Z-matrix of the N, CA and C atoms (Angstrom, degrees):
N
C 1 1.446
C 2 1.535 1 108.10
N 3 1.337 2 115.30 1 137.14
C 4 1.465 3 122.24 2 179.27
C 5 1.524 4 108.21 3 -121.88
N 6 1.346 5 116.06 4 134.96
C 7 1.459 6 121.36 5 -179.47
C 8 1.526 7 108.54 6 -128.26
N 9 1.355 8 116.54 7 132.24
C 10 1.461 9 121.90 8 175.95
C 11 1.512 10 109.53 9 -132.05
N 12 1.315 11 114.75 10 142.04
C 13 1.458 12 120.45 11 172.56
C 14 1.518 13 107.75 12 -107.22
N 15 1.333 14 116.09 13 142.34
C 16 1.462 15 120.90 14 -177.55
C 17 1.511 16 109.54 15 -157.83
N 18 1.318 17 115.53 16 163.94
C 19 1.452 18 121.77 17 174.83
C 20 1.516 19 107.86 18 -102.67
N 21 1.315 20 116.69 19 126.55
C 22 1.461 21 121.55 20 179.34
C 23 1.525 22 109.43 21 -71.59
N 24 1.332 23 116.16 22 137.74
C 25 1.467 24 121.50 23 179.52
C 26 1.527 25 112.07 24 -116.49
N 27 1.307 26 118.17 25 15.00
C 28 1.461 27 121.20 26 -177.80
C 29 1.524 28 113.68 27 -77.55
N 30 1.333 29 118.12 28 -21.11
C 31 1.463 30 120.94 29 177.39
C 32 1.529 31 108.39 30 -148.85
N 33 1.305 32 118.71 31 172.11
C 34 1.471 33 121.12 32 -176.97
C 35 1.537 34 115.40 33 -67.19
N 36 1.326 35 118.74 34 -10.36
C 37 1.466 36 120.80 35 -178.06
C 38 1.532 37 112.17 36 -64.14
N 39 1.332 38 118.04 37 -35.70
C 40 1.465 39 120.99 38 179.85
C 41 1.522 40 113.26 39 62.01
N 42 1.296 41 117.07 40 44.99
C 43 1.463 42 121.65 41 -178.27
C 44 1.528 43 111.21 42 -60.90
N 45 1.316 44 115.53 43 143.07
C 46 1.459 45 121.91 44 176.15
C 47 1.523 46 107.11 45 -89.73
N 48 1.334 47 116.14 46 110.72
C 49 1.458 48 121.66 47 -174.83
C 50 1.523 49 111.51 48 -99.07
N 51 1.306 50 115.46 49 149.05
C 52 1.456 51 122.83 50 166.71
C 53 1.519 52 105.50 51 -120.85
N 54 1.326 53 115.34 52 120.51
C 55 1.461 54 120.96 53 -177.75
C 56 1.527 55 108.35 54 -114.63
N 57 1.308 56 115.32 55 126.66
C 58 1.459 57 121.21 56 179.85
C 59 1.518 58 108.86 57 -116.37
N 60 1.339 59 115.24 58 129.41
C 61 1.463 60 120.92 59 176.05
C 62 1.524 61 107.23 60 -111.85
N 63 1.310 62 114.95 61 122.89
C 64 1.462 63 121.65 62 178.36
C 65 1.518 64 106.52 63 -127.49
N 66 1.325 65 116.47 64 98.86
C 67 1.467 66 120.51 65 -173.90
C 68 1.515 67 109.20 66 68.54
N 69 1.330 68 116.66 67 -121.55
C 70 1.467 69 121.73 68 177.71
C 71 1.527 70 111.87 69 -98.75
N 72 1.317 71 117.58 70 5.76
C 73 1.465 72 121.54 71 -177.18
C 74 1.526 73 111.04 72 -103.18
N 75 1.342 74 115.36 73 139.00
C 76 1.457 75 122.23 74 178.52
C 77 1.524 76 109.37 75 -118.70
N 78 1.332 77 115.33 76 140.67
C 79 1.456 78 121.67 77 173.75
C 80 1.519 79 107.30 78 -126.51
N 81 1.325 80 116.64 79 129.38
C 82 1.456 81 121.90 80 179.90
C 83 1.517 82 108.27 81 -118.49
N 84 1.344 83 115.77 82 129.61
C 85 1.464 84 120.59 83 175.05
C 86 1.525 85 108.52 84 -127.27
N 87 1.319 86 115.31 85 157.18
C 88 1.460 87 121.41 86 178.83
C 89 1.513 88 113.74 87 96.26
N 90 1.318 89 116.94 88 -11.05
C 91 1.470 90 120.69 89 -179.85
C 92 1.525 91 110.32 90 -80.89
N 93 1.336 92 115.30 91 147.27
C 94 1.473 93 119.28 92 176.88
C 95 1.524 94 111.69 93 -105.14
N 96 1.330 95 116.83 94 -4.31
C 97 1.463 96 119.68 95 177.88
C 98 1.527 97 109.99 96 -146.62
N 99 1.312 98 115.65 97 169.18
C 100 1.467 99 122.45 98 -178.74
C 101 1.538 100 111.33 99 -62.85
N 102 1.342 101 116.41 100 -33.00
C 103 1.472 102 119.53 101 -179.86
C 104 1.521 103 111.09 102 -60.90
N 105 1.317 104 117.36 103 -34.56
C 106 1.467 105 120.92 104 178.30
C 107 1.518 106 111.62 105 -64.88
N 108 1.312 107 116.19 106 -40.79
C 109 1.461 108 120.00 107 177.62
C 110 1.528 109 110.20 108 -63.40
N 111 1.334 110 116.70 109 -45.76
C 112 1.469 111 121.09 110 179.27
C 113 1.522 112 110.83 111 -61.46
N 114 1.341 113 116.87 112 -43.69
C 115 1.465 114 121.23 113 -179.86
C 116 1.532 115 110.54 114 -61.80
N 117 1.321 116 117.22 115 -47.03
C 118 1.457 117 120.86 116 -178.36
C 119 1.516 118 112.67 117 -60.29
N 120 1.312 119 116.29 118 -43.50
C 121 1.471 120 120.40 119 179.17
C 122 1.522 121 110.11 120 -65.71
N 123 1.331 122 117.02 121 -43.20
C 124 1.465 123 119.65 122 179.46
C 125 1.529 124 110.98 123 -62.85
N 126 1.318 125 117.58 124 -41.86
C 127 1.461 126 120.83 125 179.61
C 128 1.516 127 112.39 126 -62.77
N 129 1.302 128 117.02 127 -31.55
C 130 1.469 129 120.59 128 178.81
C 131 1.524 130 111.83 129 -80.96
N 132 1.322 131 117.29 130 -35.46
C 133 1.463 132 120.00 131 -173.67
C 134 1.529 133 113.20 132 -91.75
N 135 1.328 134 117.78 133 -44.53
C 136 1.467 135 121.69 134 -178.77
C 137 1.525 136 108.67 135 -159.82
N 138 1.328 137 117.88 136 85.33
C 139 1.464 138 119.68 137 -178.46
C 140 1.528 139 111.32 138 -59.64
N 141 1.327 140 115.89 139 138.52
C 142 1.461 141 122.25 140 -177.83
C 143 1.525 142 109.51 141 -124.72
N 144 1.335 143 116.33 142 149.13
C 145 1.459 144 121.35 143 179.22
C 146 1.527 145 110.33 144 -144.01
N 147 1.337 146 116.22 145 148.02
C 148 1.459 147 122.16 146 167.90
C 149 1.524 148 105.60 147 -86.68
N 150 1.325 149 116.75 148 132.00
C 151 1.466 150 121.23 149 179.06
C 152 1.521 151 108.20 150 -97.30
N 153 1.323 152 116.37 151 123.18
C 154 1.457 153 123.01 152 178.60
C 155 1.516 154 107.77 153 -116.60
N 156 1.329 155 117.00 154 126.90
C 157 1.461 156 120.55 155 -175.66
C 158 1.524 157 109.20 156 -158.16
N 159 1.302 158 116.61 157 -160.10
C 160 1.463 159 121.91 158 172.62
C 161 1.524 160 108.20 159 -139.88
N 162 1.329 161 115.68 160 155.88
C 163 1.464 162 121.06 161 178.18
C 164 1.523 163 108.66 162 -126.56
N 165 1.306 164 115.48 163 149.99
C 166 1.464 165 120.82 164 176.63
C 167 1.523 166 109.36 165 -70.29
N 168 1.332 167 115.87 166 142.12
C 169 1.459 168 122.03 167 -176.09
C 170 1.525 169 109.46 168 -118.36
N 171 1.308 170 116.22 169 139.28
C 172 1.466 171 122.05 170 175.71
C 173 1.523 172 108.39 171 -91.29
N 174 1.320 173 116.29 172 125.12
C 175 1.462 174 121.64 173 173.37
C 176 1.507 175 115.91 174 75.76
N 177 1.315 176 118.17 175 19.13
C 178 1.456 177 120.65 176 -178.92
C 179 1.518 178 112.86 177 -94.50
N 180 1.333 179 116.11 178 160.71
C 181 1.459 180 121.63 179 174.53
C 182 1.527 181 109.01 180 -60.86
N 183 1.340 182 115.90 181 -38.75
C 184 1.466 183 121.26 182 175.31
C 185 1.524 184 108.21 183 -107.54
N 186 1.323 185 117.54 184 150.06
C 187 1.468 186 119.90 185 -177.42
C 188 1.524 187 114.06 186 -73.36
N 189 1.333 188 117.05 187 -17.16
C 190 1.460 189 120.42 188 -179.57
C 191 1.523 190 110.31 189 -134.61
N 192 1.326 191 114.65 190 164.29
C 193 1.460 192 121.39 191 175.99
C 194 1.528 193 107.72 192 -134.73
N 195 1.332 194 116.42 193 133.20
C 196 1.462 195 119.32 194 177.04
C 197 1.529 196 109.63 195 -71.99
N 198 1.328 197 115.29 196 148.86
C 199 1.455 198 120.42 197 -177.12
C 200 1.525 199 109.36 198 -156.77
N 201 1.333 200 114.96 199 169.67
C 202 1.459 201 120.68 200 176.64
C 203 1.516 202 109.22 201 -154.32
N 204 1.321 203 115.37 202 161.06
C 205 1.449 204 118.66 203 174.74
C 206 1.530 205 107.94 204 -72.44
N 207 1.311 206 116.49 205 143.19
C 208 1.461 207 121.88 206 -176.87
C 209 1.528 208 111.97 207 -68.91
N 210 1.309 209 116.30 208 -18.22
C 211 1.462 210 122.08 209 179.06
C 212 1.524 211 107.50 210 -150.89
N 213 1.290 212 116.57 211 176.04
C 214 1.462 213 120.77 212 178.24
C 215 1.522 214 110.47 213 -71.65
N 216 1.321 215 114.75 214 148.76
C 217 1.463 216 122.04 215 174.45
C 218 1.521 217 107.46 216 -120.11
N 219 1.330 218 117.87 217 156.27
C 220 1.462 219 118.82 218 177.52
C 221 1.533 220 110.42 219 -58.85
N 222 1.319 221 115.62 220 135.93
C 223 1.463 222 120.88 221 -179.21
C 224 1.526 223 111.03 222 -55.63
N 225 1.323 224 116.99 223 -35.50
C 226 1.460 225 121.59 224 -179.61
C 227 1.530 226 112.48 225 -66.48
N 228 1.334 227 118.07 226 -18.03
C 229 1.468 228 122.08 227 -178.01
C 230 1.530 229 112.85 228 -97.00
N 231 1.328 230 118.49 229 -0.76
C 232 1.463 231 120.53 230 -174.83
C 233 1.525 232 112.14 231 -59.82
N 234 1.320 233 119.07 232 -42.40
C 235 1.470 234 120.41 233 178.89
C 236 1.528 235 111.25 234 -59.67
N 237 1.330 236 117.07 235 -42.86
C 238 1.466 237 120.90 236 178.74
C 239 1.526 238 110.94 237 -65.39
N 240 1.327 239 116.69 238 -38.71
C 241 1.467 240 121.07 239 177.98
C 242 1.530 241 109.48 240 -62.40
N 243 1.325 242 117.29 241 -46.98
C 244 1.462 243 120.60 242 -178.76
C 245 1.531 244 111.99 243 -65.10
N 246 1.317 245 117.22 244 -36.73
C 247 1.470 246 120.03 245 176.30
C 248 1.527 247 110.89 246 -64.16
N 249 1.320 248 117.24 247 -40.99
C 250 1.464 249 120.88 248 178.15
C 251 1.522 250 110.53 249 -65.56
N 252 1.326 251 117.59 250 -39.55
C 253 1.464 252 121.21 251 -179.31
C 254 1.528 253 111.51 252 -69.10
N 255 1.310 254 117.02 253 -29.90
C 256 1.465 255 120.22 254 178.99
C 257 1.531 256 111.05 255 -64.32
N 258 1.321 257 117.51 256 -23.30
C 259 1.462 258 122.19 257 179.96
C 260 1.525 259 112.69 258 -91.44
N 261 1.313 260 116.20 259 -14.36
C 262 1.464 261 121.78 260 -175.44
C 263 1.527 262 110.95 261 -74.75
N 264 1.331 263 117.41 262 134.00
C 265 1.467 264 122.85 263 177.72
C 266 1.524 265 109.37 264 -137.60
N 267 1.336 266 118.15 265 79.76
C 268 1.462 267 119.36 266 178.26
C 269 1.521 268 110.96 267 -67.19
N 270 1.319 269 115.44 268 154.65
C 271 1.463 270 121.67 269 -178.52
C 272 1.528 271 109.27 270 -102.64
N 273 1.332 272 115.31 271 132.29
C 274 1.476 273 121.08 272 177.98
C 275 1.527 274 108.79 273 -69.35
N 276 1.317 275 118.67 274 151.67
C 277 1.456 276 128.25 275 8.15
C 278 1.527 277 111.96 276 -81.39
N 279 1.325 278 114.52 277 150.08
C 280 1.460 279 122.65 278 178.34
C 281 1.522 280 107.84 279 -125.36
N 282 1.330 281 116.35 280 138.23
C 283 1.470 282 120.76 281 179.44
C 284 1.529 283 110.02 282 -118.76
N 285 1.314 284 114.89 283 151.83
C 286 1.472 285 120.27 284 178.46
C 287 1.528 286 109.42 285 -54.94
N 288 1.318 287 115.74 286 133.65
C 289 1.459 288 121.60 287 178.83
C 290 1.518 289 114.02 288 88.80
N 291 1.314 290 117.21 289 -9.98
C 292 1.467 291 120.74 290 179.50
C 293 1.527 292 109.79 291 -64.89
N 294 1.325 293 116.75 292 134.48
C 295 1.461 294 121.02 293 175.96
C 296 1.523 295 107.80 294 -75.40
N 297 1.318 296 115.32 295 119.06
C 298 1.467 297 121.01 296 -179.33
C 299 1.519 298 111.57 297 -90.95
N 300 1.319 299 116.61 298 -26.51
C 301 1.465 300 122.02 299 177.61
C 302 1.520 301 108.34 300 -162.30
N 303 1.320 302 115.41 301 145.99
C 304 1.463 303 120.69 302 177.62
C 305 1.519 304 109.80 303 -106.74
N 306 1.302 305 116.41 304 152.91
C 307 1.470 306 123.19 305 174.69
C 308 1.537 307 111.61 306 49.49
N 309 1.316 308 116.21 307 56.09
C 310 1.461 309 121.11 308 -179.83
C 311 1.523 310 110.35 309 -59.43
N 312 1.321 311 116.18 310 124.27
C 313 1.472 312 124.45 311 176.29
C 314 1.530 313 112.52 312 51.55
N 315 1.321 314 116.56 313 33.09
C 316 1.458 315 120.56 314 177.19
C 317 1.514 316 114.53 315 71.92
N 318 1.336 317 117.57 316 18.37
C 319 1.463 318 121.22 317 -178.81
C 320 1.521 319 112.74 318 -84.86
N 321 1.342 320 117.62 319 -15.46
C 322 1.452 321 121.41 320 -175.35
C 323 1.515 322 112.90 321 81.49
N 324 1.339 323 116.42 322 6.12
C 325 1.465 324 122.29 323 -177.01
C 326 1.528 325 109.63 324 -110.67
N 327 1.333 326 115.73 325 138.18
C 328 1.469 327 121.32 326 178.94
C 329 1.518 328 110.81 327 -88.27
N 330 1.333 329 114.86 328 160.12
C 331 1.458 330 122.47 329 173.06
C 332 1.514 331 107.08 330 -105.93
N 333 1.355 332 117.12 331 130.39
C 334 1.459 333 120.84 332 -179.00
C 335 1.522 334 110.56 333 -122.99
N 336 1.335 335 115.04 334 147.98
C 337 1.460 336 121.14 335 178.28
C 338 1.521 337 109.68 336 -73.60
N 339 1.329 338 115.87 337 142.11
C 340 1.469 339 120.68 338 176.95
C 341 1.525 340 111.10 339 -114.01
N 342 1.335 341 116.00 340 11.02
C 343 1.468 342 121.32 341 177.06
C 344 1.521 343 108.76 342 -152.93
N 345 1.314 344 116.03 343 158.95
C 346 1.457 345 121.56 344 173.02
C 347 1.524 346 109.13 345 -85.82
N 348 1.318 347 115.95 346 151.37
C 349 1.467 348 121.41 347 173.89
C 350 1.527 349 106.64 348 -146.22
N 351 1.321 350 115.04 349 102.31
C 352 1.467 351 119.91 350 -179.03
C 353 1.524 352 111.13 351 -68.44
N 354 1.307 353 114.82 352 157.66
C 355 1.460 354 119.95 353 174.50
C 356 1.509 355 109.41 354 -74.11
N 357 1.322 356 116.36 355 138.54
C 358 1.465 357 120.49 356 176.75
C 359 1.524 358 108.44 357 -72.26
N 360 1.326 359 116.24 358 138.73
C 361 1.467 360 119.72 359 -178.79
C 362 1.497 361 110.66 360 -102.57
């Protein structure tokens, strides 16, 4: 049996959860809503995170552009995602929401721009 305590981040309540894994069964206590139960189970089975960072831009007014993964990626894959992003060099102009790369590090998740970056003239 494995037991973990954590704070749920799915809503502003910040419930203090206790998640117990017994074989393939999970029990979550301390949650005030269904989202807390889902979060606790996910954190025990396969923690996921949205990666927020910036990438260097070729020919932009600014040398970098802020970006994030379009969805959560497995926490265990974050290092691979960051290594892949370190090699990425999108070309300006870049617009908010533009897909800068697809299937980052084999996660099936795209990277999208969270800021505009005009081309330098």
